[in-house]
C-alpha positions as CSV (number, residue, x, y, z in Angstrom):
1,M,64.7,-86.4,-236.0
2,R,65.0,-85.5,-232.3
3,I,68.5,-85.5,-230.8
4,Y,69.4,-85.4,-227.1
5,I,72.8,-84.1,-226.0
6,S,74.0,-84.9,-222.4
7,A,76.9,-82.5,-221.7
8,D,79.4,-83.1,-219.0
9,M,82.5,-81.0,-218.5
10,E,85.6,-83.0,-217.5
11,G,86.0,-84.4,-221.0
12,V,85.7,-81.1,-222.8
13,T,88.5,-79.9,-225.1
14,G,91.4,-78.3,-223.2
15,L,90.2,-78.9,-219.7
16,V,92.4,-80.9,-217.3
17,D,92.0,-79.7,-213.7
18,A,89.4,-79.1,-211.0
19,A,90.1,-75.3,-211.4
20,D,88.8,-75.7,-215.0
21,V,85.5,-77.2,-214.1
22,Q,84.4,-76.1,-210.7
23,P,82.6,-72.7,-210.2
24,A,85.2,-71.6,-207.6
25,G,88.1,-72.5,-209.9
26,R,90.2,-69.7,-211.4
27,D,89.7,-71.0,-214.9
28,Y,86.1,-72.0,-214.6
29,E,84.7,-69.1,-216.7
30,R,87.0,-70.1,-219.5
31,G,86.0,-73.7,-219.0
32,R,82.3,-73.1,-219.3
33,L,82.9,-71.4,-222.6
34,M,85.0,-74.3,-223.9
35,M,82.2,-76.6,-222.8
36,A,79.7,-74.6,-224.9
37,E,81.9,-74.7,-227.9
38,D,82.2,-78.5,-227.8
39,V,78.4,-78.7,-227.4
40,N,77.8,-76.3,-230.3
41,A,80.0,-78.5,-232.5
42,A,77.7,-81.4,-231.7
43,V,74.6,-79.3,-232.3
44,R,76.0,-78.3,-235.7
45,G,76.6,-82.0,-236.5
46,A,73.1,-83.0,-235.5
47,L,71.6,-80.3,-237.7
48,A,73.7,-81.3,-240.6
49,A,72.4,-84.9,-240.2
50,G,68.8,-83.6,-240.4
51,A,67.8,-83.1,-236.8
52,T,64.6,-81.1,-236.4
53,E,64.9,-80.7,-232.6
54,V,68.1,-80.7,-230.4
55,T,67.8,-80.7,-226.6
56,V,71.0,-80.1,-224.5
57,N,71.0,-81.1,-220.9
58,D,73.7,-79.4,-218.8
59,A,74.8,-82.4,-216.9
60,H,77.9,-81.2,-214.9
61,G,78.0,-80.4,-211.2
62,P,75.7,-77.5,-210.6
63,M,74.2,-78.0,-214.0
64,R,74.3,-74.3,-214.7
65,N,77.6,-74.2,-216.6
66,I,76.5,-73.5,-220.2
67,L,75.5,-69.8,-220.5
68,P,72.2,-69.8,-222.5
69,E,73.6,-67.0,-224.7
70,S,76.6,-69.1,-225.6
71,L,74.6,-72.1,-226.9
72,H,73.7,-72.6,-230.5
73,P,70.4,-70.9,-231.2
74,A,68.8,-74.0,-232.6
75,A,69.2,-76.0,-229.4
76,R,67.0,-76.0,-226.3
77,L,68.8,-76.1,-222.9
78,I,67.8,-77.9,-219.7
79,R,69.6,-76.1,-217.0
80,G,69.8,-76.2,-213.2
81,R,69.0,-78.8,-210.5
82,P,67.7,-80.9,-208.9
83,K,66.6,-83.0,-211.8
84,Q,65.0,-86.4,-211.1
85,M,67.0,-88.0,-213.9
86,G,70.2,-86.0,-213.4
87,M,72.5,-86.3,-216.4
88,L,69.6,-87.7,-218.5
89,A,66.9,-85.2,-217.6
90,G,64.5,-84.7,-220.4
91,L,65.4,-87.9,-222.3
92,D,62.5,-90.0,-223.4
93,A,61.6,-92.7,-225.9
94,E,60.6,-90.0,-228.5
95,H,64.3,-89.1,-229.0
96,D,66.1,-90.8,-231.9
97,A,69.6,-90.8,-230.4
98,V,71.8,-89.5,-227.6
99,V,75.1,-87.7,-228.0
100,C,77.4,-87.6,-224.9
101,V,79.7,-84.6,-224.9
102,G,82.6,-84.0,-222.5
103,Y,82.3,-87.3,-220.7
104,H,85.1,-88.9,-218.5
105,S,86.2,-92.3,-217.4
106,R,85.0,-94.0,-214.2
107,A,86.4,-93.9,-210.7
108,G,89.8,-95.7,-210.5
109,A,90.6,-95.3,-214.1
110,L,93.7,-93.2,-215.0
111,G,91.7,-90.7,-217.1
112,V,91.5,-87.0,-217.0
113,L,89.4,-85.9,-213.9
114,S,88.2,-89.5,-213.6
115,H,85.5,-90.2,-211.0
116,S,82.0,-91.6,-210.8
117,F,79.3,-89.0,-210.1
118,M,80.5,-87.8,-206.7
119,G,84.3,-87.6,-206.7
120,H,86.0,-89.7,-204.0
121,E,82.7,-90.4,-202.1
122,I,81.7,-93.1,-204.6
123,E,84.5,-95.7,-204.9
124,D,82.9,-98.2,-207.2
125,I,79.7,-98.9,-209.0
126,W,78.5,-102.2,-210.6
127,L,75.6,-102.8,-212.9
128,D,74.8,-106.5,-212.8
129,G,78.2,-107.2,-211.5
130,R,80.0,-105.2,-214.1
131,P,82.1,-102.1,-213.1
132,V,80.4,-99.0,-214.4
133,G,80.7,-95.3,-214.3
134,E,78.8,-92.4,-215.8
135,I,79.4,-93.6,-219.3
136,G,78.0,-97.2,-218.9
137,L,75.1,-96.2,-216.7
138,A,74.0,-93.5,-219.1
139,H,74.3,-95.8,-222.0
140,A,72.3,-98.6,-220.3
141,T,69.6,-96.2,-219.1
142,A,69.2,-94.7,-222.6
143,A,69.1,-98.2,-224.1
144,A,66.4,-99.2,-221.7
145,M,64.3,-96.3,-223.0
146,G,65.0,-97.5,-226.5
147,V,67.3,-94.6,-227.4
148,P,70.8,-95.5,-228.7
149,V,73.9,-93.5,-227.8
150,A,75.4,-92.5,-231.2
151,V,78.5,-90.5,-230.3
152,L,80.6,-89.8,-227.2
153,T,83.4,-87.2,-226.8
154,G,86.0,-87.0,-224.1
155,D,89.6,-88.0,-223.5
156,D,91.0,-91.3,-224.9
157,R,90.2,-93.2,-221.7
158,A,86.6,-92.2,-221.8
159,C,86.4,-93.3,-225.5
160,A,88.0,-96.6,-224.6
161,E,85.5,-97.1,-221.8
162,M,82.6,-96.4,-224.2
163,A,84.0,-98.9,-226.7
164,E,84.0,-101.6,-224.0
165,W,80.3,-101.0,-223.5
166,D,79.2,-100.7,-227.1
167,G,81.6,-100.8,-229.9
168,S,79.1,-99.4,-232.3
169,V,79.2,-95.9,-230.6
170,R,81.4,-93.5,-232.5
171,T,83.9,-91.6,-230.3
172,V,86.0,-88.5,-230.5
173,A,89.1,-88.2,-228.3
174,V,89.6,-84.5,-227.8
175,K,92.7,-85.1,-225.5
176,Y,95.0,-87.9,-224.4
177,A,95.4,-88.6,-220.7
178,R,98.8,-88.4,-219.3
179,D,97.6,-88.6,-215.7
180,R,94.5,-87.7,-213.8
181,F,95.1,-84.0,-214.0
182,A,97.3,-83.8,-217.1
183,A,96.7,-84.4,-220.8
184,E,98.1,-83.9,-224.3
185,L,95.6,-81.6,-225.9
186,R,94.4,-81.6,-229.5
187,P,94.1,-78.1,-231.1
188,A,90.6,-76.9,-230.1
189,Q,89.4,-76.2,-233.7
190,E,90.7,-79.6,-234.8
191,A,88.8,-81.4,-232.0
192,R,85.6,-79.5,-232.6
193,T,85.7,-80.1,-236.4
194,E,85.9,-83.8,-235.6
195,I,83.1,-83.6,-233.1
196,E,80.8,-81.9,-235.7
197,E,81.8,-84.3,-238.5
198,T,81.5,-87.5,-236.3
199,V,78.1,-86.4,-235.0
200,A,76.8,-85.7,-238.5
201,A,78.1,-89.1,-239.7
202,G,76.9,-91.0,-236.7
203,L,73.3,-89.6,-236.9
204,A,73.0,-90.0,-240.6
205,V,72.8,-93.8,-240.3
206,R,70.1,-93.7,-237.6
207,P,72.0,-95.7,-235.0
208,K,70.7,-98.7,-233.1
209,S,72.1,-99.8,-229.8
210,A,74.2,-103.0,-230.0
211,V,73.6,-103.8,-226.3
212,A,70.4,-105.3,-224.9
213,V,69.3,-104.3,-221.4
214,P,67.5,-106.8,-219.2
215,D,64.1,-106.0,-217.7
216,S,65.6,-106.0,-214.3
217,C,69.1,-105.0,-213.2
218,T,71.1,-104.9,-210.0
219,L,72.9,-101.6,-209.2
220,A,75.5,-101.7,-206.4
221,V,77.5,-98.8,-205.1
222,R,80.5,-98.9,-202.7
223,W,80.8,-95.6,-200.7
224,Q,83.8,-94.2,-199.0
225,S,81.6,-93.7,-195.9
226,A,79.9,-96.5,-194.0
227,S,77.5,-93.8,-192.7
228,V,76.1,-93.3,-196.2
229,A,75.6,-97.0,-196.7
230,S,73.9,-97.3,-193.4
231,T,71.6,-94.4,-194.0
232,L,70.6,-95.8,-197.4
233,L,69.3,-99.0,-195.9
234,G,66.3,-97.0,-194.7
235,I,65.1,-96.9,-198.4
236,P,62.8,-99.9,-199.2
237,G,64.6,-102.4,-201.5
238,V,68.1,-101.3,-200.6
239,T,70.3,-104.0,-199.1
240,E,73.9,-104.2,-198.0
241,T,76.6,-106.5,-199.2
242,D,79.2,-105.1,-196.8
243,S,79.4,-102.1,-194.4
244,R,80.1,-99.7,-197.3
245,T,78.3,-101.3,-200.2
246,V,74.6,-101.2,-200.9
247,Q,72.5,-102.5,-203.8
248,A,69.0,-102.5,-205.2
249,R,67.3,-104.3,-208.0
250,G,64.8,-102.9,-210.5
251,A,64.2,-101.8,-214.0
252,L,66.1,-99.0,-215.7
253,P,65.4,-96.0,-215.9
254,A,63.6,-96.2,-212.5
255,L,66.8,-97.6,-211.0
256,Y,68.8,-94.7,-212.4
257,R,66.3,-92.2,-210.8
258,Q,66.7,-94.0,-207.5
259,F,70.4,-93.7,-207.7
260,G,70.0,-90.0,-207.9
261,V,68.2,-90.1,-204.5
262,W,71.1,-92.1,-203.1
263,M,73.5,-89.4,-204.2
264,R,71.4,-86.6,-202.7
265,V,71.4,-88.6,-199.4
266,A,75.2,-89.0,-199.6
267,A,75.7,-85.3,-200.4
268,S,73.6,-84.3,-197.3
269,L,75.8,-86.5,-195.1
270,T,79.3,-85.7,-196.5
271,N,79.3,-82.5,-198.5
272,Q,82.7,-83.2,-199.8
273,P,84.4,-81.6,-202.8
274,P,84.9,-84.0,-205.7
275,Y,88.6,-84.0,-206.5
276,C,90.4,-84.6,-203.2
């Protein structure tokens, strides 16, 4: 059984502030170790369920957060960027399931460190007219590859967002949002024990996605900057719905990969920090 873990950071046990998850932050070094421990709990759960191969993709920010020496020795690590498939780099149809560790709710939600991919630069995203963030887009893209998401960990708002997309996905709330930069924290060992046990249980039943993905989808993004939207119109197939919103139609996962190009264009034009 081949298991793929996509590891973000904002939804990790104990972390609540930009200073916890950004390399320049005063508590970042502690945060990256906390991230590794949540991931290691998921790896242990996967191994307990019979996984013969576990791949971890460091999917947060610079994508160099997990120190290789801090990772469980049974797991392989995909580290660094750029990656054509970003948060899902290395995922293919040969994997049996995806586990999302440390995920967060989408832009506009009152979850811990909530945003969608690029902090305040991306105001909204829609997939076939449905509001979506990193959780829904990762789920839909994995499903299009034929790989179900089995487990997601994060704060309670992230877990609720996952449940809206696919109620069959098991979730672990490691903290409870009190505001965007505040949370009630579960004891770290308690949270990680539940991560390990939930991953083991979720993978033991060989999960199947409860959501069907159409052959062609429309992805729309509303940017803070009209300059970003205007520049993206130079990409074939990208159209505008208003001065700050662009869209494109195509099949996942190719559409997900194109979205990664949109973000690189936006970063080159704005270069804004994510939690203003």
